[in-house]
C-alpha positions, 0 to 999 in steps of 0.5 A: 465472489464480492467486489472486494474479492475481484477488485479491492483485495487484489489491488491491496495485495499489489500495492503491498508488494505481494504481487499478482497471478502474473509471473514476475509481478512483485507489485509496488512494495507499498508499506504503512509507516509508523510515526518515527518512520514518517518523521525520518522522511521529514513528513508531519505525522498528520495530514494538514487540512486546508 
């Protein structure tokens, strides 16, 4: 198995709320938002660079 299978994919699954092999672990429930959802939080749709 590659590094992505051991590290990257499990971390992405945990962040997105798909949990892990540990019973009861639901992850963070992190989701991507479109521009209208970002605007609802009062955030600019594009990150500003200094």
